[in-house]
PDB file as gemmi writes it, atoms N, CA and C in Angstrom:
CRYST1    1.000    1.000    1.000  90.00  90.00  90.00 P 1                      
ATOM      1  N   UNK A   1       6.375 -20.725  80.873  1.00  0.00           N  
ATOM      2  CA  UNK A   1       7.783 -20.583  81.166  1.00  0.00           C  
ATOM      3  C   UNK A   1       7.954 -19.597  82.315  1.00  0.00           C  
ATOM      4  N   UNK A   2       8.850 -19.906  83.234  1.00  0.00           N  
ATOM      5  CA  UNK A   2       9.095 -19.067  84.404  1.00  0.00           C  
ATOM      6  C   UNK A   2      10.143 -18.023  84.036  1.00  0.00           C  
ATOM      7  N   UNK A   3       9.851 -16.732  84.285  1.00  0.00           N  
ATOM      8  CA  UNK A   3      10.864 -15.711  84.021  1.00  0.00           C  
ATOM      9  C   UNK A   3      12.100 -15.968  84.881  1.00  0.00           C  
ATOM     10  N   UNK A   4      13.274 -15.734  84.312  1.00  0.00           N  
ATOM     11  CA  UNK A   4      14.528 -15.988  85.034  1.00  0.00           C  
ATOM     12  C   UNK A   4      14.608 -15.223  86.353  1.00  0.00           C  
ATOM     13  N   UNK A   5      14.072 -14.023  86.385  1.00  0.00           N  
ATOM     14  CA  UNK A   5      14.176 -13.210  87.595  1.00  0.00           C  
ATOM     15  C   UNK A   5      13.399 -13.802  88.767  1.00  0.00           C  
ATOM     16  N   UNK A   6      12.364 -14.608  88.504  1.00  0.00           N  
ATOM     17  CA  UNK A   6      11.582 -15.174  89.602  1.00  0.00           C  
ATOM     18  C   UNK A   6      12.085 -16.550  90.026  1.00  0.00           C  
ATOM     19  N   UNK A   7      12.980 -17.150  89.257  1.00  0.00           N  
ATOM     20  CA  UNK A   7      13.471 -18.484  89.592  1.00  0.00           C  
ATOM     21  C   UNK A   7      14.169 -18.543  90.950  1.00  0.00           C  
ATOM     22  N   UNK A   8      15.104 -17.620  91.288  1.00  0.00           N  
ATOM     23  CA  UNK A   8      15.735 -17.692  92.614  1.00  0.00           C  
ATOM     24  C   UNK A   8      14.723 -17.585  93.756  1.00  0.00           C  
ATOM     25  N   UNK A   9      13.692 -16.745  93.566  1.00  0.00           N  
ATOM     26  CA  UNK A   9      12.670 -16.630  94.614  1.00  0.00           C  
ATOM     27  C   UNK A   9      11.878 -17.917  94.752  1.00  0.00           C  
ATOM     28  N   UNK A  10      11.582 -18.567  93.630  1.00  0.00           N  
ATOM     29  CA  UNK A  10      10.835 -19.831  93.686  1.00  0.00           C  
ATOM     30  C   UNK A  10      11.672 -20.917  94.364  1.00  0.00           C  
ATOM     31  N   UNK A  11      12.963 -20.971  94.057  1.00  0.00           N  
ATOM     32  CA  UNK A  11      13.842 -21.958  94.686  1.00  0.00           C  
ATOM     33  C   UNK A  11      13.938 -21.692  96.185  1.00  0.00           C  
ATOM     34  N   UNK A  12      14.112 -20.421  96.561  1.00  0.00           N  
ATOM     35  CA  UNK A  12      14.179 -20.072  97.983  1.00  0.00           C  
ATOM     36  C   UNK A  12      12.864 -20.409  98.677  1.00  0.00           C  
ATOM     37  N   UNK A  13      11.750 -20.147  98.010  1.00  0.00           N  
ATOM     38  CA  UNK A  13      10.443 -20.473  98.590  1.00  0.00           C  
ATOM     39  C   UNK A  13      10.256 -21.969  98.774  1.00  0.00           C  
ATOM     40  N   UNK A  14      10.693 -22.748  97.787  1.00  0.00           N  
ATOM     41  CA  UNK A  14      10.589 -24.205  97.896  1.00  0.00           C  
ATOM     42  C   UNK A  14      11.462 -24.726  99.029  1.00  0.00           C  
ATOM     43  N   UNK A  15      12.659 -24.166  99.172  1.00  0.00           N  
ATOM     44  CA  UNK A  15      13.551 -24.585 100.254  1.00  0.00           C  
ATOM     45  C   UNK A  15      12.943 -24.257 101.611  1.00  0.00           C  
ATOM     46  N   UNK A  16      12.352 -23.075 101.733  1.00  0.00           N  
ATOM     47  CA  UNK A  16      11.721 -22.679 102.995  1.00  0.00           C  
ATOM     48  C   UNK A  16      10.537 -23.591 103.316  1.00  0.00           C  
ATOM     49  N   UNK A  17       9.746 -23.937 102.303  1.00  0.00           N  
ATOM     50  CA  UNK A  17       8.615 -24.841 102.503  1.00  0.00           C  
ATOM     51  C   UNK A  17       9.093 -26.209 102.971  1.00  0.00           C  
ATOM     52  N   UNK A  18      10.156 -26.721 102.330  1.00  0.00           N  
ATOM     53  CA  UNK A  18      10.698 -28.025 102.736  1.00  0.00           C  
ATOM     54  C   UNK A  18      11.184 -27.980 104.180  1.00  0.00           C  
ATOM     55  N   UNK A  19      11.807 -26.881 104.576  1.00  0.00           N  
ATOM     56  CA  UNK A  19      12.292 -26.743 105.941  1.00  0.00           C  
ATOM     57  C   UNK A  19      11.133 -26.748 106.939  1.00  0.00           C  
ATOM     58  N   UNK A  20      10.071 -26.025 106.635  1.00  0.00           N  
ATOM     59  CA  UNK A  20       8.906 -25.970 107.520  1.00  0.00           C  
ATOM     60  C   UNK A  20       8.257 -27.344 107.603  1.00  0.00           C  
ATOM     61  N   UNK A  21       8.077 -28.012 106.463  1.00  0.00           N  
ATOM     62  CA  UNK A  21       7.461 -29.335 106.476  1.00  0.00           C  
ATOM     63  C   UNK A  21       8.308 -30.334 107.244  1.00  0.00           C  
ATOM     64  N   UNK A  22       9.623 -30.214 107.134  1.00  0.00           N  
ATOM     65  CA  UNK A  22      10.516 -31.114 107.847  1.00  0.00           C  
ATOM     66  C   UNK A  22      10.400 -30.910 109.352  1.00  0.00           C  
ATOM     67  N   UNK A  23      10.190 -29.687 109.770  1.00  0.00           N  
ATOM     68  CA  UNK A  23      10.074 -29.405 111.205  1.00  0.00           C  
ATOM     69  C   UNK A  23       8.874 -30.124 111.819  1.00  0.00           C  
ATOM     70  N   UNK A  24       7.806 -30.331 111.019  1.00  0.00           N  
ATOM     71  CA  UNK A  24       6.603 -30.977 111.523  1.00  0.00           C  
ATOM     72  C   UNK A  24       6.495 -32.445 111.136  1.00  0.00           C  
ATOM     73  N   UNK A  25       7.433 -32.931 110.342  1.00  0.00           N  
ATOM     74  CA  UNK A  25       7.393 -34.328 109.910  1.00  0.00           C  
ATOM     75  C   UNK A  25       7.929 -35.225 111.017  1.00  0.00           C  
ATOM     76  N   UNK A  26       7.381 -36.425 111.117  1.00  0.00           N  
ATOM     77  CA  UNK A  26       7.918 -37.344 112.110  1.00  0.00           C  
ATOM     78  C   UNK A  26       9.344 -37.726 111.756  1.00  0.00           C  
ATOM     79  N   UNK A  27      10.166 -37.877 112.768  1.00  0.00           N  
ATOM     80  CA  UNK A  27      11.560 -38.250 112.541  1.00  0.00           C  
ATOM     81  C   UNK A  27      11.710 -39.752 112.366  1.00  0.00           C  
ATOM     82  N   UNK A  28      12.926 -40.198 112.096  1.00  0.00           N  
ATOM     83  CA  UNK A  28      13.162 -41.631 111.959  1.00  0.00           C  
ATOM     84  C   UNK A  28      12.881 -42.353 113.266  1.00  0.00           C  
ATOM     85  N   UNK A  29      12.422 -43.558 113.141  1.00  0.00           N  
ATOM     86  CA  UNK A  29      12.161 -44.364 114.335  1.00  0.00           C  
ATOM     87  C   UNK A  29      13.467 -44.770 114.986  1.00  0.00           C  
ATOM     88  N   UNK A  30      13.488 -44.750 116.276  1.00  0.00           N  
ATOM     89  CA  UNK A  30      14.685 -45.160 117.000  1.00  0.00           C  
ATOM     90  C   UNK A  30      14.716 -46.676 117.188  1.00  0.00           C  
ATOM     91  N   UNK A  31      13.538 -47.301 117.186  1.00  0.00           N  
ATOM     92  CA  UNK A  31      13.488 -48.741 117.401  1.00  0.00           C  
ATOM     93  C   UNK A  31      13.559 -49.478 116.064  1.00  0.00           C  
ATOM     94  N   UNK A  32      13.620 -50.779 116.137  1.00  0.00           N  
ATOM     95  CA  UNK A  32      13.674 -51.579 114.924  1.00  0.00           C  
ATOM     96  C   UNK A  32      12.399 -51.417 114.127  1.00  0.00           C  
ATOM     97  N   UNK A  33      12.524 -51.469 112.814  1.00  0.00           N  
ATOM     98  CA  UNK A  33      11.387 -51.340 111.914  1.00  0.00           C  
ATOM     99  C   UNK A  33      10.557 -52.612 111.905  1.00  0.00           C  
ATOM    100  N   UNK A  34       9.464 -52.604 111.129  1.00  0.00           N  
ATOM    101  CA  UNK A  34       8.542 -53.731 111.136  1.00  0.00           C  
ATOM    102  C   UNK A  34       9.159 -55.008 110.583  1.00  0.00           C  
ATOM    103  N   UNK A  35      10.224 -54.904 109.800  1.00  0.00           N  
ATOM    104  CA  UNK A  35      10.863 -56.085 109.244  1.00  0.00           C  
ATOM    105  C   UNK A  35      12.186 -56.376 109.951  1.00  0.00           C  
ATOM    106  N   UNK A  36      12.374 -55.823 111.146  1.00  0.00           N  
ATOM    107  CA  UNK A  36      13.580 -56.071 111.911  1.00  0.00           C  
ATOM    108  C   UNK A  36      14.738 -55.156 111.541  1.00  0.00           C  
ATOM    109  N   UNK A  37      14.520 -54.218 110.639  1.00  0.00           N  
ATOM    110  CA  UNK A  37      15.568 -53.285 110.250  1.00  0.00           C  
ATOM    111  C   UNK A  37      15.660 -52.161 111.274  1.00  0.00           C  
ATOM    112  N   UNK A  38      16.782 -51.458 111.280  1.00  0.00           N  
ATOM    113  CA  UNK A  38      16.963 -50.373 112.234  1.00  0.00           C  
ATOM    114  C   UNK A  38      16.768 -49.021 111.552  1.00  0.00           C  
ATOM    115  N   UNK A  39      16.529 -48.012 112.367  1.00  0.00           N  
ATOM    116  CA  UNK A  39      16.377 -46.653 111.844  1.00  0.00           C  
ATOM    117  C   UNK A  39      17.666 -46.222 111.170  1.00  0.00           C  
ATOM    118  N   UNK A  40      17.540 -45.357 110.178  1.00  0.00           N  
ATOM    119  CA  UNK A  40      18.721 -44.832 109.487  1.00  0.00           C  
ATOM    120  C   UNK A  40      19.569 -44.037 110.478  1.00  0.00           C  
ATOM    121  N   UNK A  41      20.877 -43.951 110.237  1.00  0.00           N  
ATOM    122  CA  UNK A  41      21.734 -43.162 111.134  1.00  0.00           C  
ATOM    123  C   UNK A  41      21.281 -41.697 111.181  1.00  0.00           C  
ATOM    124  N   UNK A  42      21.638 -41.011 112.246  1.00  0.00           N  
ATOM    125  CA  UNK A  42      21.249 -39.612 112.420  1.00  0.00           C  
ATOM    126  C   UNK A  42      21.816 -38.703 111.334  1.00  0.00           C  
ATOM    127  N   UNK A  43      22.875 -39.123 110.659  1.00  0.00           N  
ATOM    128  CA  UNK A  43      23.469 -38.294 109.600  1.00  0.00           C  
ATOM    129  C   UNK A  43      22.741 -38.449 108.264  1.00  0.00           C  
ATOM    130  N   UNK A  44      21.686 -39.259 108.213  1.00  0.00           N  
ATOM    131  CA  UNK A  44      20.832 -39.374 107.031  1.00  0.00           C  
ATOM    132  C   UNK A  44      19.610 -38.506 107.280  1.00  0.00           C  
ATOM    133  N   UNK A  45      19.358 -37.559 106.389  1.00  0.00           N  
ATOM    134  CA  UNK A  45      18.271 -36.597 106.565  1.00  0.00           C  
ATOM    135  C   UNK A  45      17.186 -36.805 105.519  1.00  0.00           C  
ATOM    136  N   UNK A  46      15.946 -36.713 105.974  1.00  0.00           N  
ATOM    137  CA  UNK A  46      14.789 -36.937 105.111  1.00  0.00           C  
ATOM    138  C   UNK A  46      13.967 -35.662 105.023  1.00  0.00           C  
ATOM    139  N   UNK A  47      13.605 -35.291 103.783  1.00  0.00           N  
ATOM    140  CA  UNK A  47      12.818 -34.091 103.525  1.00  0.00           C  
ATOM    141  C   UNK A  47      11.575 -34.490 102.748  1.00  0.00           C  
ATOM    142  N   UNK A  48      10.460 -34.791 103.455  1.00  0.00           N  
ATOM    143  CA  UNK A  48       9.239 -35.211 102.777  1.00  0.00           C  
ATOM    144  C   UNK A  48       8.613 -34.052 102.003  1.00  0.00           C  
ATOM    145  N   UNK A  49       8.010 -34.376 100.887  1.00  0.00           N  
ATOM    146  CA  UNK A  49       7.308 -33.383 100.095  1.00  0.00           C  
ATOM    147  C   UNK A  49       6.099 -34.010  99.430  1.00  0.00           C  
ATOM    148  N   UNK A  50       5.263 -33.175  98.828  1.00  0.00           N  
ATOM    149  CA  UNK A  50       4.047 -33.658  98.206  1.00  0.00           C  
ATOM    150  C   UNK A  50       4.350 -34.614  97.057  1.00  0.00           C  
ATOM    151  N   UNK A  51       5.288 -34.249  96.195  1.00  0.00           N  
ATOM    152  CA  UNK A  51       5.596 -35.081  95.038  1.00  0.00           C  
ATOM    153  C   UNK A  51       6.779 -36.026  95.272  1.00  0.00           C  
ATOM    154  N   UNK A  52       7.819 -35.529  95.924  1.00  0.00           N  
ATOM    155  CA  UNK A  52       9.014 -36.329  96.171  1.00  0.00           C  
ATOM    156  C   UNK A  52       9.437 -36.209  97.625  1.00  0.00           C  
ATOM    157  N   UNK A  53      10.057 -37.277  98.127  1.00  0.00           N  
ATOM    158  CA  UNK A  53      10.716 -37.257  99.423  1.00  0.00           C  
ATOM    159  C   UNK A  53      12.204 -37.375  99.134  1.00  0.00           C  
ATOM    160  N   UNK A  54      12.970 -36.408  99.594  1.00  0.00           N  
ATOM    161  CA  UNK A  54      14.407 -36.388  99.344  1.00  0.00           C  
ATOM    162  C   UNK A  54      15.141 -36.928 100.566  1.00  0.00           C  
ATOM    163  N   UNK A  55      16.089 -37.818 100.325  1.00  0.00           N  
ATOM    164  CA  UNK A  55      16.914 -38.368 101.391  1.00  0.00           C  
ATOM    165  C   UNK A  55      18.362 -38.001 101.084  1.00  0.00           C  
ATOM    166  N   UNK A  56      19.046 -37.411 102.067  1.00  0.00           N  
ATOM    167  CA  UNK A  56      20.422 -36.949 101.909  1.00  0.00           C  
ATOM    168  C   UNK A  56      21.321 -37.731 102.862  1.00  0.00           C  
ATOM    169  N   UNK A  57      22.391 -38.295 102.319  1.00  0.00           N  
ATOM    170  CA  UNK A  57      23.365 -38.999 103.141  1.00  0.00           C  
ATOM    171  C   UNK A  57      24.487 -38.032 103.507  1.00  0.00           C  
ATOM    172  N   UNK A  58      24.448 -37.500 104.711  1.00  0.00           N  
ATOM    173  CA  UNK A  58      25.517 -36.631 105.208  1.00  0.00           C  
ATOM    174  C   UNK A  58      26.539 -37.425 106.026  1.00  0.00           C  
ATOM    175  N   UNK A  59      26.478 -38.747 105.932  1.00  0.00           N  
ATOM    176  CA  UNK A  59      27.437 -39.607 106.627  1.00  0.00           C  
ATOM    177  C   UNK A  59      28.743 -39.666 105.825  1.00  0.00           C  
ATOM    178  N   UNK A  60      29.784 -40.147 106.481  1.00  0.00           N  
ATOM    179  CA  UNK A  60      31.074 -40.341 105.813  1.00  0.00           C  
ATOM    180  C   UNK A  60      31.203 -41.743 105.227  1.00  0.00           C  
ATOM    181  N   UNK A  61      30.140 -42.534 105.319  1.00  0.00           N  
ATOM    182  CA  UNK A  61      30.150 -43.903 104.810  1.00  0.00           C  
ATOM    183  C   UNK A  61      28.938 -44.137 103.912  1.00  0.00           C  
ATOM    184  N   UNK A  62      28.978 -45.207 103.140  1.00  0.00           N  
ATOM    185  CA  UNK A  62      27.848 -45.611 102.304  1.00  0.00           C  
ATOM    186  C   UNK A  62      26.726 -46.093 103.215  1.00  0.00           C  
ATOM    187  N   UNK A  63      25.482 -45.744 102.872  1.00  0.00           N  
ATOM    188  CA  UNK A  63      24.325 -46.249 103.604  1.00  0.00           C  
ATOM    189  C   UNK A  63      23.342 -46.862 102.620  1.00  0.00           C  
ATOM    190  N   UNK A  64      22.541 -47.800 103.117  1.00  0.00           N  
ATOM    191  CA  UNK A  64      21.486 -48.445 102.343  1.00  0.00           C  
ATOM    192  C   UNK A  64      20.192 -48.105 103.071  1.00  0.00           C  
ATOM    193  N   UNK A  65      19.318 -47.335 102.441  1.00  0.00           N  
ATOM    194  CA  UNK A  65      18.126 -46.841 103.135  1.00  0.00           C  
ATOM    195  C   UNK A  65      16.873 -46.987 102.286  1.00  0.00           C  
ATOM    196  N   UNK A  66      15.761 -46.983 102.979  1.00  0.00           N  
ATOM    197  CA  UNK A  66      14.450 -46.911 102.362  1.00  0.00           C  
ATOM    198  C   UNK A  66      13.575 -46.032 103.249  1.00  0.00           C  
ATOM    199  N   UNK A  67      12.421 -45.666 102.738  1.00  0.00           N  
ATOM    200  CA  UNK A  67      11.510 -44.769 103.448  1.00  0.00           C  
ATOM    201  C   UNK A  67      10.243 -45.540 103.801  1.00  0.00           C  
ATOM    202  N   UNK A  68       9.743 -45.338 105.018  1.00  0.00           N  
ATOM    203  CA  UNK A  68       8.491 -45.949 105.456  1.00  0.00           C  
ATOM    204  C   UNK A  68       7.371 -44.926 105.345  1.00  0.00           C  
ATOM    205  N   UNK A  69       6.190 -45.394 104.950  1.00  0.00           N  
ATOM    206  CA  UNK A  69       5.016 -44.538 104.790  1.00  0.00           C  
ATOM    207  C   UNK A  69       3.896 -45.004 105.712  1.00  0.00           C  
ATOM    208  N   UNK A  70       2.975 -44.096 106.009  1.00  0.00           N  
ATOM    209  CA  UNK A  70       1.878 -44.379 106.936  1.00  0.00           C  
ATOM    210  C   UNK A  70       1.028 -45.568 106.477  1.00  0.00           C  
ATOM    211  N   UNK A  71       0.845 -45.747 105.161  1.00  0.00           N  
ATOM    212  CA  UNK A  71       0.004 -46.846 104.685  1.00  0.00           C  
ATOM    213  C   UNK A  71       0.766 -48.164 104.562  1.00  0.00           C  
ATOM    214  N   UNK A  72       2.071 -48.164 104.895  1.00  0.00           N  
ATOM    215  CA  UNK A  72       2.856 -49.386 104.867  1.00  0.00           C  
ATOM    216  C   UNK A  72       3.381 -49.770 103.497  1.00  0.00           C  
ATOM    217  N   UNK A  73       3.202 -48.911 102.495  1.00  0.00           N  
ATOM    218  CA  UNK A  73       3.682 -49.264 101.147  1.00  0.00           C  
ATOM    219  C   UNK A  73       5.189 -49.494 101.155  1.00  0.00           C  
ATOM    220  N   UNK A  74       5.626 -50.323 100.244  1.00  0.00           N  
ATOM    221  CA  UNK A  74       7.031 -50.691 100.153  1.00  0.00           C  
ATOM    222  C   UNK A  74       7.685 -49.948  98.990  1.00  0.00           C  
ATOM    223  N   UNK A  75       8.843 -49.357  99.246  1.00  0.00           N  
ATOM    224  CA  UNK A  75       9.619 -48.713  98.188  1.00  0.00           C  
ATOM    225  C   UNK A  75      11.013 -49.336  98.193  1.00  0.00           C  
ATOM    226  N   UNK A  76      11.684 -49.350  97.048  1.00  0.00           N  
ATOM    227  CA  UNK A  76      12.979 -50.028  96.949  1.00  0.00           C  
ATOM    228  C   UNK A  76      14.040 -49.441  97.874  1.00  0.00           C  
ATOM    229  N   UNK A  77      14.924 -50.314  98.280  1.00  0.00           N  
ATOM    230  CA  UNK A  77      16.099 -49.931  99.059  1.00  0.00           C  
ATOM    231  C   UNK A  77      17.055 -49.211  98.112  1.00  0.00           C  
ATOM    232  N   UNK A  78      17.688 -48.149  98.583  1.00  0.00           N  
ATOM    233  CA  UNK A  78      18.623 -47.374  97.755  1.00  0.00           C  
ATOM    234  C   UNK A  78      19.981 -47.314  98.436  1.00  0.00           C  
ATOM    235  N   UNK A  79      21.032 -47.321  97.637  1.00  0.00           N  
ATOM    236  CA  UNK A  79      22.395 -47.184  98.141  1.00  0.00           C  
ATOM    237  C   UNK A  79      22.850 -45.758  97.906  1.00  0.00           C  
ATOM    238  N   UNK A  80      23.302 -45.105  98.965  1.00  0.00           N  
ATOM    239  CA  UNK A  80      23.785 -43.730  98.854  1.00  0.00           C  
ATOM    240  C   UNK A  80      25.225 -43.657  99.340  1.00  0.00           C  
ATOM    241  N   UNK A  81      26.112 -43.218  98.465  1.00  0.00           N  
ATOM    242  CA  UNK A  81      27.498 -42.954  98.847  1.00  0.00           C  
ATOM    243  C   UNK A  81      27.505 -41.698  99.719  1.00  0.00           C  
ATOM    244  N   UNK A  82      28.602 -41.406 100.407  1.00  0.00           N  
ATOM    245  CA  UNK A  82      28.652 -40.177 101.207  1.00  0.00           C  
ATOM    246  C   UNK A  82      28.275 -38.954 100.374  1.00  0.00           C  
ATOM    247  N   UNK A  83      27.374 -38.163 100.912  1.00  0.00           N  
ATOM    248  CA  UNK A  83      26.894 -36.907 100.335  1.00  0.00           C  
ATOM    249  C   UNK A  83      26.047 -37.085  99.081  1.00  0.00           C  
ATOM    250  N   UNK A  84      25.561 -38.288  98.824  1.00  0.00           N  
ATOM    251  CA  UNK A  84      24.615 -38.527  97.731  1.00  0.00           C  
ATOM    252  C   UNK A  84      23.211 -38.164  98.192  1.00  0.00           C  
ATOM    253  N   UNK A  85      22.345 -37.969  97.219  1.00  0.00           N  
ATOM    254  CA  UNK A  85      20.931 -37.754  97.505  1.00  0.00           C  
ATOM    255  C   UNK A  85      20.118 -38.749  96.685  1.00  0.00           C  
ATOM    256  N   UNK A  86      18.946 -39.068  97.172  1.00  0.00           N  
ATOM    257  CA  UNK A  86      18.026 -39.946  96.449  1.00  0.00           C  
ATOM    258  C   UNK A  86      16.622 -39.408  96.640  1.00  0.00           C  
ATOM    259  N   UNK A  87      15.776 -39.646  95.649  1.00  0.00           N  
ATOM    260  CA  UNK A  87      14.386 -39.253  95.787  1.00  0.00           C  
ATOM    261  C   UNK A  87      13.517 -40.499  95.844  1.00  0.00           C  
ATOM    262  N   UNK A  88      12.518 -40.418  96.697  1.00  0.00           N  
ATOM    263  CA  UNK A  88      11.506 -41.453  96.853  1.00  0.00           C  
ATOM    264  C   UNK A  88      10.166 -40.787  96.574  1.00  0.00           C  
ATOM    265  N   UNK A  89       9.084 -41.563  96.443  1.00  0.00           N  
ATOM    266  CA  UNK A  89       7.779 -40.946  96.231  1.00  0.00           C  
ATOM    267  C   UNK A  89       7.402 -40.011  97.380  1.00  0.00           C  
ATOM    268  N   UNK A  90       6.683 -38.950  97.065  1.00  0.00           N  
ATOM    269  CA  UNK A  90       6.188 -38.031  98.080  1.00  0.00           C  
ATOM    270  C   UNK A  90       4.907 -38.556  98.701  1.00  0.00           C  
ATOM    271  N   UNK A  91       4.289 -37.746  99.562  1.00  0.00           N  
ATOM    272  CA  UNK A  91       3.087 -38.211 100.242  1.00  0.00           C  
ATOM    273  C   UNK A  91       1.830 -38.044  99.404  1.00  0.00           C  
ATOM    274  N   UNK A  92       1.857 -37.195  98.381  1.00  0.00           N  
ATOM    275  CA  UNK A  92       0.764 -37.106  97.415  1.00  0.00           C  
ATOM    276  C   UNK A  92      -0.553 -36.635  97.978  1.00  0.00           C  
ATOM    277  N   UNK A  93      -1.602 -36.683  97.132  1.00  0.00           N  
ATOM    278  CA  UNK A  93      -2.912 -36.150  97.527  1.00  0.00           C  
ATOM    279  C   UNK A  93      -3.583 -36.956  98.635  1.00  0.00           C  
ATOM    280  N   UNK A  94      -3.166 -38.213  98.813  1.00  0.00           N  
ATOM    281  CA  UNK A  94      -3.751 -39.028  99.886  1.00  0.00           C  
ATOM    282  C   UNK A  94      -3.080 -38.760 101.229  1.00  0.00           C  
ATOM    283  N   UNK A  95      -2.070 -37.878 101.235  1.00  0.00           N  
ATOM    284  CA  UNK A  95      -1.341 -37.521 102.448  1.00  0.00           C  
ATOM    285  C   UNK A  95      -0.781 -38.744 103.163  1.00  0.00           C  
ATOM    286  N   UNK A  96      -0.155 -39.620 102.380  1.00  0.00           N  
ATOM    287  CA  UNK A  96       0.475 -40.824 102.909  1.00  0.00           C  
ATOM    288  C   UNK A  96       1.852 -40.437 103.445  1.00  0.00           C  
ATOM    289  N   UNK A  97       1.867 -39.868 104.625  1.00  0.00           N  
ATOM    290  CA  UNK A  97       3.072 -39.262 105.191  1.00  0.00           C  
ATOM    291  C   UNK A  97       4.190 -40.257 105.471  1.00  0.00           C  
ATOM    292  N   UNK A  98       5.405 -39.743 105.376  1.00  0.00           N  
ATOM    293  CA  UNK A  98       6.597 -40.510 105.708  1.00  0.00           C  
ATOM    294  C   UNK A  98       6.625 -40.684 107.224  1.00  0.00           C  
ATOM    295  N   UNK A  99       6.837 -41.918 107.661  1.00  0.00           N  
ATOM    296  CA  UNK A  99       6.884 -42.190 109.097  1.00  0.00           C  
ATOM    297  C   UNK A  99       8.302 -42.481 109.576  1.00  0.00           C  
ATOM    298  N   UNK A 100       9.247 -42.632 108.649  1.00  0.00           N  
ATOM    299  CA  UNK A 100      10.625 -42.870 109.056  1.00  0.00           C  
ATOM    300  C   UNK A 100      11.501 -43.253 107.878  1.00  0.00           C  
ATOM    301  N   UNK A 101      12.779 -43.218 108.133  1.00  0.00           N  
ATOM    302  CA  UNK A 101      13.790 -43.657 107.170  1.00  0.00           C  
ATOM    303  C   UNK A 101      14.593 -44.732 107.881  1.00  0.00           C  
ATOM    304  N   UNK A 102      14.765 -45.873 107.222  1.00  0.00           N  
ATOM    305  CA  UNK A 102      15.443 -46.975 107.895  1.00  0.00           C  
ATOM    306  C   UNK A 102      16.491 -47.594 106.982  1.00  0.00           C  
ATOM    307  N   UNK A 103      17.426 -48.295 107.618  1.00  0.00           N  
ATOM    308  CA  UNK A 103      18.400 -49.062 106.865  1.00  0.00           C  
ATOM    309  C   UNK A 103      17.686 -50.269 106.264  1.00  0.00           C  
ATOM    310  N   UNK A 104      18.248 -50.783 105.170  1.00  0.00           N  
ATOM    311  CA  UNK A 104      17.632 -51.932 104.528  1.00  0.00           C  
ATOM    312  C   UNK A 104      18.715 -52.900 104.071  1.00  0.00           C  
ATOM    313  N   UNK A 105      18.302 -54.017 103.549  1.00  0.00           N  
ATOM    314  CA  UNK A 105      19.222 -55.078 103.151  1.00  0.00           C  
ATOM    315  C   UNK A 105      20.018 -54.637 101.928  1.00  0.00           C  
ATOM    316  N   UNK A 106      21.354 -54.543 102.045  1.00  0.00           N  
ATOM    317  CA  UNK A 106      22.172 -54.078 100.926  1.00  0.00           C  
ATOM    318  C   UNK A 106      22.034 -54.916  99.666  1.00  0.00           C  
ATOM    319  N   UNK A 107      21.766 -56.194  99.781  1.00  0.00           N  
ATOM    320  CA  UNK A 107      21.638 -57.054  98.613  1.00  0.00           C  
ATOM    321  C   UNK A 107      20.492 -56.681  97.699  1.00  0.00           C  
ATOM    322  N   UNK A 108      19.526 -55.913  98.213  1.00  0.00           N  
ATOM    323  CA  UNK A 108      18.385 -55.509  97.398  1.00  0.00           C  
ATOM    324  C   UNK A 108      18.454 -54.037  97.026  1.00  0.00           C  
ATOM    325  N   UNK A 109      19.570 -53.387  97.352  1.00  0.00           N  
ATOM    326  CA  UNK A 109      19.698 -51.948  97.109  1.00  0.00           C  
ATOM    327  C   UNK A 109      20.014 -51.664  95.651  1.00  0.00           C  
ATOM    328  N   UNK A 110      19.531 -50.506  95.181  1.00  0.00           N  
ATOM    329  CA  UNK A 110      19.868 -50.010  93.855  1.00  0.00           C  
ATOM    330  C   UNK A 110      20.731 -48.782  94.012  1.00  0.00           C  
ATOM    331  N   UNK A 111      21.596 -48.535  93.052  1.00  0.00           N  
ATOM    332  CA  UNK A 111      22.441 -47.336  93.094  1.00  0.00           C  
ATOM    333  C   UNK A 111      21.571 -46.097  93.053  1.00  0.00           C  
ATOM    334  N   UNK A 112      21.966 -45.069  93.793  1.00  0.00           N  
ATOM    335  CA  UNK A 112      21.179 -43.847  93.893  1.00  0.00           C  
ATOM    336  C   UNK A 112      21.390 -42.909  92.716  1.00  0.00           C  
ATOM    337  N   UNK A 113      22.366 -43.137  91.882  1.00  0.00           N  
ATOM    338  CA  UNK A 113      22.586 -42.271  90.724  1.00  0.00           C  
ATOM    339  C   UNK A 113      23.666 -41.249  90.966  1.00  0.00           C  
ATOM    340  N   UNK A 114      23.912 -40.406  89.973  1.00  0.00           N  
ATOM    341  CA  UNK A 114      25.050 -39.493  90.028  1.00  0.00           C  
ATOM    342  C   UNK A 114      24.820 -38.214  90.826  1.00  0.00           C  
ATOM    343  N   UNK A 115      23.631 -37.976  91.324  1.00  0.00           N  
ATOM    344  CA  UNK A 115      23.367 -36.710  92.015  1.00  0.00           C  
ATOM    345  C   UNK A 115      24.227 -36.595  93.264  1.00  0.00           C  
ATOM    346  N   UNK A 116      24.841 -35.449  93.448  1.00  0.00           N  
ATOM    347  CA  UNK A 116      25.676 -35.186  94.616  1.00  0.00           C  
ATOM    348  C   UNK A 116      25.416 -33.778  95.114  1.00  0.00           C  
ATOM    349  N   UNK A 117      25.524 -33.592  96.425  1.00  0.00           N  
ATOM    350  CA  UNK A 117      25.436 -32.263  97.003  1.00  0.00           C  
ATOM    351  C   UNK A 117      26.818 -31.635  96.944  1.00  0.00           C  
ATOM    352  N   UNK A 118      26.862 -30.366  96.698  1.00  0.00           N  
ATOM    353  CA  UNK A 118      28.148 -29.666  96.702  1.00  0.00           C  
ATOM    354  C   UNK A 118      28.121 -28.585  97.754  1.00  0.00           C  
ATOM    355  N   UNK A 119      29.288 -28.216  98.202  1.00  0.00           N  
ATOM    356  CA  UNK A 119      29.363 -27.105  99.140  1.00  0.00           C  
ATOM    357  C   UNK A 119      29.722 -27.465 100.475  1.00  0.00           C  
TER     358      UNK A 119                                                      
END                                                                             
């Protein structure tokens, strides 16, 4: 069990790590994806991590997005309302890095769930 006094430091440390990793992570592709899809809008932000990749919709509209990985694996399309967040698989021990975030076919999208950013 983590002592309560160290929890804020751990959260701050995790946030700082995510920020550093994001600075070195490849950004979304500007050109069309391998299946003819386009890169996600600039207001969609991706934060790759070892266990989870977090995608935040800072747009004022609904977006349908998925994440591309270096090994080409396919992950489901997700629907994010404005200011929603979604998690996708992280890069894991094989270091299968995220290569971009792209729009996807809305007909195959799943709801992203109730998670919302506040503030």
